C-alpha positions as CSV (number, residue, x, y, z in Angstrom):
1,X,-25.2,-8.5,19.9
2,X,-24.6,-9.1,16.6
3,X,-25.9,-12.7,17.0
4,X,-28.8,-11.6,18.5
5,X,-30.0,-9.3,16.0
6,X,-29.9,-12.0,13.5
7,X,-33.2,-13.4,12.5
8,X,-33.1,-16.9,11.7
9,X,-35.6,-19.1,9.3
10,X,-35.1,-21.9,10.8
11,X,-36.0,-20.3,14.2
12,X,-39.3,-19.3,12.8
13,X,-39.5,-22.5,11.4
14,X,-39.1,-24.3,14.8
15,X,-41.7,-22.1,16.5
16,X,-44.2,-22.9,14.0
17,X,-44.3,-19.7,12.2
18,X,-43.9,-19.5,8.1
19,X,-40.3,-18.9,7.5
20,X,-41.5,-17.3,3.6
21,X,-42.9,-14.6,5.6
22,X,-39.3,-13.5,6.9
23,X,-38.6,-12.7,2.9
24,X,-42.0,-10.8,2.1
25,X,-40.9,-8.7,5.0
26,X,-37.6,-8.3,3.7
27,X,-39.6,-7.1,0.2
28,X,-41.4,-4.7,2.3
29,X,-38.2,-2.9,3.3
30,X,-38.6,-3.9,7.3
31,X,-35.9,-6.4,7.4
32,X,-32.8,-7.2,5.3
33,X,-31.6,-10.2,4.2
34,X,-27.7,-11.0,5.2
35,X,-27.5,-14.5,3.9
36,X,-29.7,-17.2,3.0
37,X,-32.3,-17.7,5.6
38,X,-30.7,-15.0,7.9
39,X,-32.3,-11.5,8.3
40,X,-31.9,-8.7,10.6
41,X,-34.0,-5.5,11.2
42,X,-33.3,-2.8,8.3
43,X,-33.0,-0.4,10.9
44,X,-30.4,-2.2,12.8
45,X,-28.7,-2.6,9.2
46,X,-28.7,1.2,8.3
47,X,-26.7,1.9,11.5
48,X,-24.1,-0.4,10.9
49,X,-20.7,0.5,8.7
50,X,-19.2,-1.5,6.0
51,X,-16.6,-2.9,8.6
52,X,-19.8,-4.1,10.8
53,X,-21.7,-5.3,7.8
54,X,-19.0,-7.7,6.7
55,X,-19.2,-9.0,10.7
56,X,-22.6,-9.3,10.1
57,X,-22.3,-11.2,7.2
58,X,-19.6,-13.5,9.0
59,X,-22.0,-14.1,12.3
60,X,-25.0,-15.3,10.0
61,X,-22.2,-17.6,8.3
62,X,-21.5,-19.0,11.9
63,X,-25.2,-19.7,12.4
64,X,-25.8,-21.3,9.1
65,X,-22.9,-23.3,8.0
66,X,-22.9,-27.0,8.8
67,X,-19.4,-26.8,9.4
68,X,-18.2,-23.9,11.4
69,X,-16.4,-21.7,9.4
70,X,-12.2,-20.7,10.0
71,X,-12.3,-17.1,9.2
72,X,-8.7,-16.2,7.8
73,X,-7.0,-13.4,5.8
74,X,-9.0,-10.0,5.6
75,X,-11.9,-11.4,7.6
76,X,-10.0,-12.3,10.6
77,X,-8.0,-9.0,10.5
78,X,-11.0,-7.3,10.7
79,X,-12.0,-9.5,13.9
80,X,-9.0,-8.6,15.5
81,X,-9.6,-5.0,15.0
82,X,-6.5,-4.9,12.6
83,X,-5.0,-2.3,10.7
84,X,-7.0,-3.6,7.6
85,X,-8.0,-0.8,4.3
86,X,-11.2,-1.1,3.2
87,X,-13.3,-4.0,3.1
88,X,-13.3,-7.3,1.6
89,X,-16.1,-8.5,-0.9
90,X,-15.8,-12.0,0.5
91,X,-15.9,-13.9,3.4
92,X,-12.2,-14.9,3.6
93,X,-12.5,-18.8,5.4
94,X,-9.8,-21.6,5.7
95,X,-10.2,-25.1,4.2
96,X,-8.2,-27.9,4.5
97,X,-9.0,-29.2,0.8
98,X,-5.8,-29.2,-1.0
99,X,-8.0,-28.1,-4.2
100,X,-9.0,-25.2,-2.0
101,X,-12.3,-23.7,-3.3
102,X,-13.7,-21.3,-5.9
103,X,-15.4,-18.1,-4.0
104,X,-19.1,-18.3,-4.5
105,X,-22.0,-17.6,-2.0
106,X,-19.9,-14.2,-1.0
107,X,-17.1,-16.7,0.6
108,X,-13.3,-16.9,-0.4
109,X,-11.7,-19.9,0.4
110,X,-8.0,-20.3,0.6
111,X,-6.2,-23.9,1.5
112,X,-4.6,-24.1,5.3
113,X,-4.6,-25.7,8.3
114,X,-7.9,-25.5,10.2
115,X,-6.1,-27.1,13.6
116,X,-2.9,-25.1,14.1
117,X,-2.8,-21.2,15.0
118,X,-6.4,-21.1,15.2
119,X,-8.4,-19.0,18.2
120,X,-11.7,-18.1,19.3
121,X,-12.7,-14.7,18.9
122,X,-16.1,-14.2,20.8
123,X,-18.8,-16.4,18.5
124,X,-16.2,-16.5,15.9
125,X,-13.3,-19.1,14.8
126,X,-10.3,-17.3,13.4
127,X,-6.6,-17.6,12.7
128,X,-4.6,-16.5,15.5
129,X,-3.4,-13.0,15.6
130,X,0.1,-13.9,14.3
131,X,-0.9,-16.1,11.4
132,X,-3.2,-13.4,10.4
133,X,-0.6,-11.1,10.4
134,X,1.9,-13.0,8.7
135,X,-0.3,-14.0,5.8
136,X,-1.4,-10.5,5.2
137,X,1.9,-9.3,5.4
138,X,2.8,-11.7,2.6
139,X,0.1,-10.8,0.2
140,X,-1.4,-7.1,0.7
141,X,0.9,-4.4,-1.1
142,X,3.9,-2.9,1.0
143,X,1.8,-0.1,2.1
144,X,-1.3,-1.7,3.2
145,X,0.6,-4.8,4.8
146,X,2.7,-2.5,7.0
147,X,-0.6,-1.1,8.4
148,X,-1.7,-4.2,9.6
149,X,1.7,-5.4,10.7
150,X,2.0,-1.6,12.9
151,X,-1.4,-2.4,14.2
152,X,-0.5,-6.2,15.6
153,X,2.2,-5.1,17.2
154,X,0.5,-1.7,18.9
155,X,-0.7,-1.7,22.2
156,X,-3.9,-3.4,22.3
157,X,-7.6,-3.1,23.4
158,X,-8.6,-5.2,26.7
159,X,-12.1,-6.3,28.0
160,X,-14.7,-8.3,26.8
161,X,-14.5,-10.5,23.9
162,X,-14.8,-8.1,20.6
163,X,-18.8,-8.1,18.9
164,X,-19.1,-6.6,15.7
165,X,-20.7,-3.6,17.5
166,X,-17.3,-2.5,19.0
167,X,-14.6,-3.2,15.9
168,X,-11.8,-0.3,16.1
169,X,-8.8,-0.6,13.5
170,X,-6.7,1.5,15.6
171,X,-6.8,-0.8,18.8
172,X,-6.6,-4.8,18.1
173,X,-7.6,-7.3,20.6
174,X,-5.5,-9.4,22.5
175,X,-1.7,-9.0,23.6
176,X,0.6,-7.4,21.2
177,X,2.4,-9.3,18.9
178,X,6.2,-9.6,19.1
179,X,8.4,-9.4,16.7
180,X,9.8,-12.9,17.4
181,X,6.4,-14.2,17.2
182,X,6.0,-12.6,13.8
183,X,9.0,-13.5,12.9
184,X,8.4,-17.1,13.6
185,X,4.9,-16.9,12.1
186,X,6.4,-15.8,9.1
187,X,8.6,-18.5,9.0
188,X,6.4,-21.0,8.1
189,X,4.7,-19.1,5.3
190,X,4.7,-21.9,2.2
191,X,7.1,-20.1,0.1
192,X,10.3,-18.5,-0.1
193,X,9.1,-15.3,-1.9
194,X,5.8,-15.0,1.0
195,X,8.7,-15.6,3.6
196,X,10.7,-12.7,2.0
197,X,8.0,-10.3,1.4
198,X,6.6,-10.9,5.1
199,X,10.2,-10.6,6.5
200,X,10.9,-7.2,4.5
201,X,7.3,-5.5,6.0
202,X,8.4,-6.7,9.8
203,X,11.7,-5.3,9.4
204,X,10.2,-1.7,8.6
205,X,7.3,-2.1,10.8
206,X,7.3,-0.7,14.6
207,X,4.7,-0.4,17.5
208,X,5.1,3.5,17.9
209,X,2.7,4.0,14.5
210,X,-0.8,5.1,16.1
211,X,-3.2,4.5,13.2
212,X,-3.8,3.0,9.5
213,X,-3.0,6.4,8.4
214,X,0.0,7.1,10.0
215,X,1.4,3.9,8.9
216,X,0.1,4.1,5.2
217,X,2.1,7.9,5.2
218,X,5.2,6.4,6.3
219,X,4.8,3.4,3.9
220,X,4.4,6.5,1.0
221,X,7.6,7.9,2.2
222,X,9.5,4.8,2.3
223,X,8.5,4.1,-1.4
224,X,9.1,7.6,-2.6
225,X,12.6,7.0,-0.9
226,X,12.4,10.3,1.8
227,X,14.0,10.3,5.0
228,X,12.1,8.2,7.5
229,X,11.0,10.6,10.5
230,X,11.1,9.9,14.3
231,X,7.1,8.8,15.3
232,X,5.7,10.7,18.3
233,X,7.8,13.4,18.9
234,X,7.5,15.1,22.2
235,X,7.2,18.8,22.5
236,X,6.5,21.3,25.6
237,X,4.9,24.1,24.1
238,X,4.9,27.4,25.8
239,X,1.8,27.4,27.8
240,X,3.2,24.7,29.4
241,X,1.5,21.7,27.7
242,X,2.4,18.9,26.1
243,X,2.3,18.4,22.2
244,X,3.0,14.7,20.5
245,X,3.6,14.7,17.0
246,X,2.8,12.2,14.1
247,X,6.0,12.6,12.7
248,X,9.5,14.8,13.4
249,X,12.4,15.0,11.3
250,X,14.7,16.9,14.1
251,X,17.4,17.8,11.6
252,X,14.7,19.8,9.8
253,X,13.3,21.2,12.9
254,X,10.1,19.8,10.9
255,X,6.8,18.3,11.8
256,X,4.4,16.4,9.5
257,X,0.6,15.8,10.7
258,X,-1.6,13.0,9.3
259,X,-5.0,14.5,9.5
260,X,-7.3,11.6,9.6
261,X,-11.3,12.5,9.4
262,X,-11.7,10.2,13.0
263,X,-9.9,12.9,14.3
264,X,-12.6,15.2,14.4
265,X,-15.7,13.2,13.3
266,X,-15.5,10.4,16.2
267,X,-16.8,11.3,19.4
268,X,-14.3,8.9,21.3
269,X,-11.4,10.8,19.8
270,X,-12.8,14.2,20.3
271,X,-13.8,13.7,24.2
272,X,-16.2,15.8,25.1
273,X,-15.5,18.7,22.5
274,X,-17.8,19.6,19.7
275,X,-16.2,19.3,16.0
276,X,-15.6,22.8,15.8
277,X,-13.8,22.9,19.4
278,X,-11.5,19.9,18.0
279,X,-10.7,22.0,14.9
280,X,-9.8,25.0,17.3
281,X,-8.1,22.8,19.5
282,X,-5.9,21.6,17.0
283,X,-5.2,25.0,15.3
284,X,-3.8,26.3,18.4
285,X,-1.7,23.1,18.8
286,X,0.0,23.9,15.4
287,X,0.5,27.7,16.2
288,X,2.3,26.4,19.6
289,X,4.4,24.1,17.6
290,X,5.2,27.0,15.1
291,X,6.1,29.1,17.7
292,X,8.6,27.0,19.0
293,X,10.3,27.3,15.5
294,X,9.0,24.3,14.1
295,X,7.8,24.0,10.5
296,X,4.6,22.1,10.2
297,X,3.5,20.2,7.3
298,X,-0.3,18.2,6.8
299,X,-1.8,16.1,4.9
300,X,-4.9,13.6,4.5
301,X,-5.9,10.6,2.9
302,X,-6.7,12.2,-0.6
303,X,-3.1,13.9,-0.4
304,X,-1.3,11.0,0.6
305,X,-2.7,8.2,-1.8
306,X,-1.4,10.7,-4.9
307,X,2.3,9.9,-4.8
308,X,3.2,13.4,-6.7
309,X,0.9,15.1,-4.8
310,X,2.2,13.8,-1.5
311,X,5.9,14.1,-2.5
312,X,5.1,17.7,-3.3
313,X,3.9,18.5,0.2
314,X,7.3,16.5,1.8
315,X,9.3,19.0,-0.4
316,X,7.5,21.9,0.8
317,X,8.5,21.2,4.0
318,X,12.2,20.7,3.3
319,X,12.4,17.4,2.6
320,X,14.7,15.9,-0.2
321,X,14.1,12.2,-1.8
322,X,17.2,10.2,-0.6
323,X,17.5,9.0,-4.6
324,X,15.2,9.2,-7.9
325,X,12.2,7.6,-7.0
């Protein structure tokens, strides 16, 4: 548990130790200073990814703030396991001070209610899943907003409350958000432009997208005015196995596949396969789809993020933009 990994200067003082020794150990490289008065073992810190480190910063704030923080926006979304692209530089928190507050000491404060639509996730107080989704849908760019809303609607993870160590941006915590719940959450946003922006994202969202990369890819297709595909098409290969595809344009017998690094690098997604076995299995699957007369096009993050390159890949598959971009 992340909170158990934190070493607090106040705890050292309480048991009669000199808290200055923690700073000295940090200088020697034995500890890492997370926030003022909070440290973790350097070996533990080294094993965390950027999302987990952000969560550890949040855990440190929980342990040192005079007023229990309520996390919102990207920090709340990361705690929920929603499909956030990247990690914010600051912890995002709610303040009930109408003047808001400056971003300082690694904290970004925004005005809002600390009592309405608030949930508890393990050791953290956060804006609830619907509120978090609605507020991000109104503030992020279209592609990133669509990824968040799609992930909020997806079938969710089950089990214990999340800890920093087991965040998963492909499987959010809690019950999936319904369209009606999200529409209600967006209806109370503070301005008409924010409500309109969020509602547009909701109209184009789906619960069938299975990853952030798939959602971002679909958003790029929409922005580039390409035909929207059928998601998660299912095909019976000649060997009797079933192959599900990310994108399918039945009128063109065209299949599109997003290749995220996680498909091959993350043990959970590979099952018991080695990376080489996973790559070979994917190649055999693609050959099986081609044997059915389907054209298969593929892309990764780099290609999808470059509009010209992505458009060329879609064009090569036979797709034509519906109108000039």
